[in-house]
C-alpha positions as CSV (number, residue, x, y, z in Angstrom):
1,M,5.3,-40.2,64.6
2,N,2.1,-38.4,65.6
3,Q,3.4,-35.1,64.2
4,L,4.0,-37.4,61.1
5,K,0.6,-39.1,60.7
6,E,-1.2,-35.4,61.5
7,K,0.6,-34.2,58.5
8,K,-0.2,-36.4,56.4
9,S,-4.1,-36.3,57.9
10,F,-3.6,-32.5,56.9
11,T,-2.5,-33.1,53.4
12,L,-5.2,-35.5,52.4
13,G,-7.6,-33.1,54.0
14,M,-6.3,-30.7,51.3
15,S,-6.3,-32.5,48.7
16,E,-9.7,-33.7,49.0
17,L,-11.0,-30.2,49.4
18,H,-9.2,-28.9,46.7
19,T,-9.8,-32.2,44.4
20,W,-14.0,-32.3,45.2
21,G,-14.3,-28.4,46.2
22,G,-12.4,-27.2,42.4
23,L,-14.7,-30.0,40.5
24,V,-18.1,-28.7,42.2
25,F,-17.2,-25.3,42.0
26,G,-14.4,-25.7,38.5
27,W,-16.9,-25.3,36.0
28,L,-18.6,-22.2,38.0
29,L,-15.8,-20.5,37.9
30,F,-14.5,-21.5,34.9
31,V,-17.9,-19.5,33.7
32,I,-17.0,-16.5,35.5
33,F,-12.9,-15.9,34.6
34,F,-13.9,-16.2,31.1
35,T,-16.5,-13.8,30.8
36,G,-15.0,-11.5,33.1
37,T,-11.8,-11.7,31.3
38,L,-14.1,-10.8,28.2
39,A,-15.9,-8.3,30.1
40,V,-12.4,-6.5,31.0
41,F,-13.1,-5.3,26.8
42,E,-16.9,-4.5,27.6
43,Q,-16.7,-1.1,25.8
44,E,-14.8,-2.1,23.0
45,L,-17.1,-5.4,22.6
46,T,-20.0,-2.4,22.9
47,H,-18.8,-1.1,20.2
48,W,-17.8,-3.2,17.8
49,M,-21.7,-4.5,18.2
50,Q,-22.9,-0.9,17.2
51,P,-21.4,-1.2,13.7
52,H,-23.4,2.3,13.0
53,V,-21.4,4.5,15.8
54,R,-18.5,5.6,13.7
55,I,-18.0,9.1,15.1
56,N,-14.6,11.4,14.5
57,E,-12.9,12.7,17.4
58,V,-15.4,15.6,18.5
59,E,-14.9,18.4,21.2
60,P,-17.2,17.7,24.2
61,I,-18.7,21.1,24.0
62,Q,-19.5,19.8,20.6
63,A,-21.2,17.2,21.4
64,L,-22.9,18.3,24.8
65,A,-24.5,20.7,22.3
66,S,-25.8,18.3,19.9
67,A,-27.2,16.6,23.1
68,E,-29.1,19.1,24.9
69,K,-30.2,20.0,21.3
70,Q,-32.0,17.0,21.1
71,L,-33.3,16.5,24.6
72,R,-35.4,20.2,24.5
73,K,-37.0,18.8,21.7
74,L,-37.5,15.2,22.6
75,S,-38.2,15.6,26.2
76,P,-39.0,19.3,27.5
77,K,-40.8,18.2,30.7
78,A,-39.1,15.1,31.7
79,D,-38.2,14.6,35.4
80,T,-34.6,14.1,34.2
81,W,-32.3,13.8,32.1
82,M,-29.1,12.0,31.5
83,I,-26.1,12.6,29.0
84,A,-23.1,10.4,28.2
85,L,-20.3,12.3,26.4
86,P,-18.1,10.3,24.1
87,Q,-15.2,8.8,25.7
88,Q,-12.0,7.7,24.4
89,R,-13.4,3.8,24.8
90,H,-17.2,4.9,24.5
91,Q,-17.6,6.8,21.0
92,D,-21.5,7.1,21.6
93,L,-23.6,9.6,22.6
94,E,-26.5,8.8,24.4
95,I,-28.7,11.0,26.1
96,T,-31.9,9.5,28.7
97,W,-34.8,11.2,29.6
98,I,-37.2,9.6,32.9
99,K,-41.3,10.5,32.9
100,G,-42.4,8.9,36.1
101,K,-41.4,5.3,35.6
102,K,-40.7,5.6,31.5
103,S,-37.4,5.6,30.3
104,V,-36.6,6.7,27.0
105,E,-33.0,5.8,25.7
106,K,-31.2,7.7,22.3
107,H,-28.1,7.6,20.4
108,V,-26.9,11.1,18.6
109,N,-24.8,12.1,16.3
110,P,-22.3,14.3,17.9
111,Q,-21.5,16.1,14.8
112,S,-24.7,16.5,13.1
113,G,-27.4,16.5,16.0
114,A,-29.1,13.6,14.3
115,I,-30.8,10.8,16.0
116,I,-28.9,7.8,15.2
117,K,-31.4,4.7,14.8
118,L,-29.7,1.2,16.1
119,P,-30.2,-2.5,16.3
120,E,-30.7,-3.2,20.1
121,T,-28.0,-5.4,21.6
122,G,-26.8,-6.1,25.2
123,G,-23.2,-5.0,24.3
124,G,-20.6,-6.3,25.9
125,H,-22.4,-5.4,29.4
126,F,-24.1,-8.9,29.1
127,F,-21.0,-11.0,29.6
128,A,-20.0,-7.8,32.6
129,H,-23.4,-8.8,34.1
130,F,-23.4,-12.5,33.6
131,H,-19.7,-12.3,35.2
132,F,-20.7,-11.3,38.4
133,E,-24.9,-12.5,38.8
134,L,-25.0,-15.1,35.7
135,H,-28.1,-13.5,34.2
136,S,-30.1,-15.0,37.6
137,G,-30.5,-11.7,40.1
138,K,-29.4,-12.4,43.7
139,V,-29.1,-16.2,43.4
140,G,-26.2,-15.8,41.1
141,L,-24.8,-12.8,43.2
142,W,-24.9,-15.7,46.2
143,L,-23.8,-18.6,43.8
144,V,-20.7,-16.3,42.3
145,S,-19.6,-15.4,45.5
146,L,-19.7,-19.1,46.9
147,A,-17.3,-19.9,43.9
148,S,-15.2,-17.4,44.5
149,M,-14.4,-18.1,48.3
150,M,-14.4,-21.6,47.0
151,M,-11.2,-20.3,44.8
152,L,-9.1,-19.0,47.6
153,A,-9.8,-21.8,49.7
154,A,-8.5,-24.1,46.4
155,L,-6.0,-21.7,46.2
156,V,-4.9,-22.6,49.8
157,S,-5.2,-26.0,50.0
158,G,-3.1,-26.3,46.6
159,I,-0.4,-24.7,47.9
160,A,-0.4,-26.9,50.8
161,I,-0.7,-30.4,48.8
162,R,1.9,-29.0,46.3
163,R,4.5,-26.7,48.5
164,K,7.4,-27.9,45.9
165,V,5.8,-26.0,43.2
166,F,7.5,-22.8,43.3
167,K,10.9,-24.5,43.8
168,E,9.8,-26.5,40.8
169,F,8.5,-23.2,38.5
170,F,11.3,-21.2,39.5
171,C,14.1,-24.1,38.3
172,L,11.7,-24.5,35.2
173,H,11.1,-27.9,36.1
174,W,8.0,-28.2,34.1
175,R,6.7,-31.3,32.8
176,K,3.6,-32.3,29.7
177,N,0.9,-33.0,31.4
178,W,-2.2,-31.9,32.3
179,L,-1.1,-31.8,36.4
180,N,1.6,-29.7,35.5
181,V,-0.1,-27.1,33.3
182,H,-2.8,-26.8,36.4
183,T,0.3,-26.2,38.9
184,M,2.1,-23.8,37.1
185,T,-0.6,-21.9,35.2
186,G,-1.9,-21.5,38.9
187,V,1.5,-20.2,40.3
188,F,2.2,-17.7,37.7
189,T,-1.2,-16.2,37.6
190,L,-1.2,-16.9,42.0
191,P,-1.2,-12.8,43.4
192,F,-3.5,-11.9,40.2
193,I,-6.6,-14.6,41.1
194,L,-6.0,-13.6,44.4
195,L,-6.7,-10.0,43.7
196,I,-9.4,-10.6,41.6
197,T,-11.0,-12.8,43.9
198,Y,-10.7,-10.7,47.0
199,T,-11.7,-7.6,45.0
200,G,-14.8,-9.4,44.1
201,L,-16.1,-10.8,46.9
202,T,-15.6,-7.5,48.5
203,V,-18.1,-5.8,45.8
204,T,-20.8,-8.6,46.0
205,F,-20.5,-9.1,50.0
206,L,-21.8,-5.3,49.8
207,M,-24.4,-6.2,47.5
208,L,-25.5,-9.0,49.4
209,L,-25.3,-7.6,52.8
210,P,-25.9,-4.2,52.6
211,I,-26.3,-4.0,56.4
212,A,-22.1,-3.6,56.4
213,P,-22.6,-0.4,53.8
214,Q,-24.9,1.4,56.0
215,I,-22.8,0.9,58.9
216,L,-19.7,2.2,57.2
217,Y,-21.7,5.0,55.5
218,G,-24.6,5.8,57.4
219,D,-28.1,7.1,55.8
220,S,-26.3,8.3,53.0
221,W,-25.7,5.0,51.3
222,K,-27.8,4.6,47.9
223,G,-26.7,1.7,46.6
224,P,-23.2,1.1,45.2
225,Q,-23.9,3.7,43.0
226,S,-23.7,6.2,45.1
227,V,-21.6,5.4,48.2
228,A,-21.7,8.1,50.8
229,A,-22.1,11.0,48.3
230,K,-23.5,14.6,49.0
231,T,-26.6,15.5,48.2
232,F,-27.5,18.5,46.5
233,E,-31.2,17.7,44.9
234,R,-34.0,19.9,45.4
235,P,-38.0,19.0,45.1
236,R,-39.1,20.4,42.2
237,S,-41.1,23.8,42.3
238,N,-43.9,23.2,39.8
239,M,-43.1,26.7,38.8
240,P,-41.1,27.2,34.9
241,G,-38.0,28.2,34.6
242,E,-35.6,28.5,32.0
243,L,-33.1,25.8,31.8
244,V,-29.3,27.7,31.4
245,P,-27.4,26.7,28.6
246,L,-25.3,23.6,29.3
247,T,-22.9,24.9,27.0
248,R,-22.2,27.8,29.4
249,L,-21.6,25.1,32.2
250,L,-19.7,22.8,30.9
251,P,-16.3,25.1,31.0
252,L,-16.7,26.0,34.6
253,A,-17.2,22.2,35.3
254,E,-13.8,21.2,33.5
255,A,-12.5,24.2,35.3
256,E,-13.4,22.0,39.1
257,L,-13.0,18.9,37.5
258,G,-10.4,18.7,34.8
259,E,-10.6,19.7,30.8
260,G,-12.1,17.0,28.9
261,K,-12.8,15.0,31.9
262,I,-16.3,15.0,31.8
263,S,-18.2,11.4,31.3
264,F,-21.4,12.1,32.5
265,I,-24.4,14.8,32.9
266,R,-27.8,14.5,34.9
267,I,-30.5,17.4,34.9
268,R,-33.1,17.0,37.6
269,N,-36.0,19.0,37.3
270,P,-35.5,20.5,33.5
271,G,-37.9,23.6,32.7
272,D,-38.3,24.0,36.1
273,Q,-37.0,26.6,38.8
274,K,-35.4,24.0,41.1
275,A,-33.5,22.6,38.3
276,V,-30.2,20.9,39.4
277,V,-27.5,19.9,36.9
278,T,-24.9,17.6,38.2
279,F,-21.3,16.9,36.3
280,F,-19.7,13.6,36.7
281,R,-15.7,13.5,35.8
282,T,-14.8,10.3,34.4
283,V,-12.9,7.4,36.5
284,D,-11.1,6.0,33.5
285,D,-7.6,7.7,34.6
286,T,-7.9,6.8,38.8
287,I,-7.6,3.4,40.5
288,V,-10.5,5.1,43.0
289,A,-13.3,4.4,40.9
290,I,-15.6,6.9,42.1
291,S,-16.6,9.7,40.3
292,N,-16.2,13.4,41.4
293,R,-18.9,15.9,40.8
294,V,-20.0,19.0,40.7
295,V,-23.3,20.4,41.1
296,Y,-25.0,24.0,39.6
297,D,-28.8,25.4,39.9
298,G,-30.0,24.4,36.8
299,V,-31.6,28.1,36.0
300,T,-29.3,30.5,37.8
301,G,-25.9,28.2,36.9
302,E,-25.1,29.6,40.3
303,L,-22.7,26.4,42.2
304,L,-24.6,24.9,44.6
305,G,-21.6,22.3,45.8
306,S,-19.0,19.8,44.5
307,Q,-17.6,16.7,46.2
308,T,-13.9,15.7,45.6
309,A,-12.7,14.5,49.0
310,W,-14.4,11.2,50.5
311,S,-13.8,9.5,53.7
312,K,-11.0,6.8,54.0
313,Y,-13.9,4.0,53.9
314,V,-15.0,5.0,50.8
315,H,-11.7,5.4,48.9
316,I,-10.7,1.8,50.5
317,F,-13.8,0.3,49.0
318,R,-13.8,2.0,45.4
319,S,-10.0,1.3,45.3
320,L,-10.8,-2.4,45.5
321,V,-13.8,-1.8,43.1
322,G,-11.4,-0.3,40.8
323,L,-8.5,-2.8,41.1
324,H,-11.3,-5.2,39.8
325,I,-13.3,-3.8,37.1
326,A,-9.4,-2.5,36.0
327,R,-10.6,0.9,34.1
328,F,-7.4,2.6,35.0
329,G,-4.3,2.6,33.2
330,G,-5.4,2.3,30.1
331,Y,-4.8,-0.4,27.4
332,P,-1.9,-1.7,29.1
333,V,-3.7,-2.7,32.1
334,S,-6.7,-3.9,30.5
335,W,-4.6,-6.1,28.1
336,L,-2.5,-7.5,31.3
337,Y,-5.7,-8.3,33.0
338,F,-6.7,-10.1,29.8
339,A,-3.6,-11.7,29.4
340,F,-4.1,-13.3,33.1
341,G,-7.6,-13.7,32.9
342,L,-6.9,-16.2,30.0
343,I,-4.4,-18.2,32.0
344,S,-6.1,-18.7,35.0
345,C,-9.1,-20.1,32.6
346,V,-6.3,-22.3,31.3
347,M,-5.2,-23.3,34.7
348,I,-8.7,-23.9,35.8
349,A,-9.8,-26.3,32.8
350,A,-6.5,-28.0,33.0
351,G,-7.2,-28.6,36.6
352,L,-10.8,-29.9,35.1
353,I,-9.5,-32.0,32.6
354,F,-6.6,-33.6,35.1
355,F,-9.8,-34.7,37.3
356,T,-11.4,-37.1,34.4
357,I,-7.6,-38.4,32.9
358,K,-6.7,-39.8,36.3
359,R,-9.4,-40.8,37.0
360,R,-10.7,-42.6,33.9
361,S,-9.2,-46.1,34.0
362,R,-10.8,-46.5,37.6
363,Y,-14.4,-46.0,36.4
364,A,-14.0,-47.9,34.0
365,R,-13.9,-50.4,36.2
366,D,-16.1,-49.3,38.9
367,S,-20.3,-50.1,39.4
368,Q,-22.5,-48.4,36.1
369,M,-23.7,-45.4,38.6
370,A,-20.4,-44.9,38.8
371,Q,-19.5,-44.9,35.6
372,W,-22.6,-42.4,34.3
373,M,-21.6,-40.2,37.1
374,Y,-18.0,-39.9,35.6
375,R,-19.6,-39.8,32.1
376,A,-21.6,-36.8,33.2
377,I,-18.3,-35.1,34.7
378,E,-16.5,-35.8,31.3
379,A,-19.9,-33.7,29.6
380,F,-20.1,-30.6,32.0
381,N,-16.2,-30.9,31.5
382,T,-16.5,-30.5,27.8
383,T,-20.1,-28.0,28.5
384,A,-18.1,-25.2,30.8
385,I,-15.1,-25.0,28.9
386,T,-15.9,-25.7,24.7
387,G,-19.1,-25.1,24.9
388,L,-18.9,-21.7,27.1
389,I,-16.4,-20.1,24.5
390,I,-18.9,-21.4,21.2
391,A,-21.8,-20.1,23.1
392,C,-19.6,-16.7,23.8
393,I,-18.6,-15.8,20.2
394,A,-21.8,-17.2,19.0
395,Y,-23.7,-14.3,21.0
396,L,-21.0,-12.1,18.6
397,W,-22.5,-13.8,15.4
398,A,-26.0,-13.6,16.7
399,N,-25.7,-9.9,16.9
400,R,-24.2,-9.5,13.2
401,L,-27.0,-12.4,11.4
402,L,-30.3,-11.2,13.3
403,P,-32.4,-9.0,11.6
404,F,-31.8,-5.4,12.2
405,G,-35.6,-4.6,13.4
406,I,-36.6,-7.4,15.3
407,K,-38.7,-7.0,18.5
408,E,-36.3,-6.8,21.6
409,R,-32.8,-7.8,19.6
410,A,-30.6,-7.7,22.8
411,D,-33.1,-10.6,24.7
412,A,-32.5,-12.5,21.1
413,E,-28.8,-12.4,21.0
414,I,-28.9,-13.8,24.7
415,T,-31.3,-16.5,24.0
416,A,-28.7,-17.4,21.0
417,F,-26.2,-17.5,23.9
418,F,-27.9,-20.0,26.4
419,S,-29.3,-22.1,23.1
420,I,-25.8,-22.6,21.5
421,W,-24.7,-23.5,25.4
422,L,-27.6,-26.2,25.8
423,I,-26.6,-27.6,21.8
424,M,-23.1,-27.8,23.0
425,L,-24.5,-29.9,26.3
426,L,-26.3,-32.1,24.5
427,H,-23.8,-32.8,22.0
428,S,-21.2,-33.8,24.8
429,F,-23.5,-36.5,26.2
430,L,-24.1,-37.7,22.8
431,R,-20.4,-37.6,21.5
432,P,-17.3,-39.9,23.0
433,P,-15.8,-37.5,25.5
434,L,-12.4,-37.4,23.1
435,R,-14.7,-36.5,20.1
436,A,-16.4,-34.4,21.9
437,W,-13.6,-32.3,22.5
438,I,-12.0,-32.4,19.0
439,E,-15.4,-31.4,18.0
440,Q,-16.3,-28.6,19.9
441,L,-12.3,-27.1,19.8
442,R,-12.6,-27.4,15.4
443,I,-16.4,-25.3,15.8
444,A,-15.2,-22.4,18.9
445,A,-11.9,-22.1,16.2
446,G,-14.0,-22.0,13.2
447,F,-16.7,-19.3,15.2
448,C,-13.4,-17.6,16.1
449,I,-11.4,-17.1,12.9
450,G,-14.5,-16.7,10.9
451,L,-15.9,-13.5,12.7
452,P,-13.7,-11.1,10.9
453,V,-15.7,-12.7,8.0
454,L,-18.9,-12.4,9.1
455,N,-18.2,-8.8,10.2
456,A,-16.8,-7.9,6.8
457,L,-19.9,-9.4,5.1
458,T,-22.4,-8.5,6.9
459,T,-21.3,-4.4,8.1
460,N,-18.8,-2.0,6.7
461,V,-16.6,-1.8,9.9
462,G,-14.2,-4.8,8.1
463,L,-10.6,-4.8,9.0
464,L,-10.2,-3.5,4.9
465,Q,-12.2,-0.6,6.6
466,S,-11.1,-0.5,10.1
467,I,-7.9,-0.7,10.0
468,P,-7.5,2.5,7.4
469,R,-9.9,4.7,10.0
470,N,-7.8,3.9,12.8
471,D,-10.6,2.4,14.3
472,W,-8.9,-0.4,16.4
473,M,-11.5,-0.7,18.7
474,T,-13.5,-2.8,16.1
475,A,-10.3,-4.3,14.5
476,S,-9.3,-5.6,18.0
477,V,-12.5,-7.5,18.4
478,D,-11.5,-8.9,14.8
479,L,-8.2,-9.7,15.4
480,T,-8.1,-11.2,19.2
481,A,-10.9,-13.8,18.0
482,A,-9.0,-14.6,15.2
483,S,-5.8,-15.0,17.3
484,L,-8.0,-17.2,19.8
485,G,-9.4,-19.7,16.9
486,I,-6.0,-19.9,15.6
487,I,-4.7,-21.5,19.0
488,L,-7.8,-23.3,19.8
489,A,-7.8,-24.8,16.2
490,L,-3.7,-25.5,17.2
491,V,-5.3,-27.2,20.5
492,S,-7.9,-29.1,18.6
493,W,-4.9,-30.6,16.2
494,R,-3.3,-31.9,19.5
495,V,-5.8,-33.3,21.1
496,S,-6.7,-35.3,17.2
497,L,-2.8,-36.3,17.3
498,H,-3.1,-37.2,20.9
499,Q,-6.3,-39.4,20.0
500,R,-4.6,-40.9,16.9
501,N,-1.8,-41.8,18.8
502,S,-3.4,-43.6,21.2
503,E,-5.7,-45.5,19.3
504,K,-2.7,-47.1,17.4
505,E,-0.8,-48.2,20.8
506,H,-4.3,-49.6,21.2
507,V,-4.0,-51.7,17.8
508,K,-0.3,-52.4,18.4
509,L,-1.2,-53.7,22.0
510,G,-4.5,-55.7,20.5
511,E,-2.0,-57.2,17.6
512,A,1.0,-58.4,20.2
513,E,-1.8,-59.9,22.9
514,Q,-2.9,-61.9,19.6
515,R,0.7,-63.2,18.5
516,I,1.0,-64.3,22.6
517,K,-2.2,-66.1,22.0
């Protein structure tokens, strides 16, 4: 008997943790998962948001020659040059020079060598950045970490209170209600959620508690971007020296790191006798997200050293990072992460919706304060789910609608994101809950379906131009947005149909009561 009571007490405790912990952090978790899902295609979104960068495939040595020519011309006395070479999922050739505290970035046509004037944009990086720190620095990092720990607790407590769910899942005992949608999508995505939550916690843990990596890696730790890296840097001699042509060093670097695998080049002290040129390898074809490097004397071209072997601690940590950011495996892995990310979002959303449905009649008979609290929960549910989707797609709309030359244009795109999200919050409080869901689903569907149309009307990279050019990075954003729009429209129709049926049943019940009287 005591064991039975303890068992019931444990189950009740797990249920309370799952219910209220899931509600408090559920809104934040949906935001984290949805923006993280979009960030899987960060490079494609950035490409879409830069319609003026459409370059045919070019040899790395030609791109490097164009970049070097512009850097020698524009900033011969800079402290540092940086060159990001075009890659399969990053067609842009970017050059950056740093002088003191000033940094300047330019985009170069790798074929003609001309500077490309581009409108400012936050690109897909905004979603990636928002995903892990909520656009609020260290406070956001702590919130994301707490939400991630709550996600792990919710998974454990969910399994504890629904132990038969695995049997129901594999026996296809599925029922059409929000609880079943929540539990079945949770079972389906369980390995993915455990993987993505644990690896995400690992990354944020080392950012929040830098003492841990210092213990692991020693004094060489300079932040997440330079884990245990050997240093080949040299102080400036303040004596002029002619920089060796970078195109002469590129084949040597490719012999060390792999042909066509160089993604980034950094030149310290160009024009100085102590110039140092470092070539970095891409990480897009490896699960260990750390860039091997080879370093040359910038004047003589002599090999100063290389780093292609890392400690086991670095391998473990950067493998966890690689599993989280999903840069390996090409598009099959990216689409797999994207699909599982969306299903995970459905799981979180279904749990939040079930919470309100289950308690709707109870709170209707409760105190005025309790009714107000429940009304706020309903509004936050709508805002966190459909409001966020609308804000994200509005961010892309802002990219196309904002004037080309507006100052701080990237900030204006982000302002549009938060402004639309705030409007959706007000809308959720002002409209009846079910009407707010239907209307916001329709708005989200309209924005998504309308995105390819907007793109075609405002640029020359619409679907009719992108597909014949094999520009699938642009076309895939349009097609994915339209597909999500159709799904949202169908969900809106089903919710609207449910509302009409409920109203009809309510009217029939009222008529029946009148006849009885």
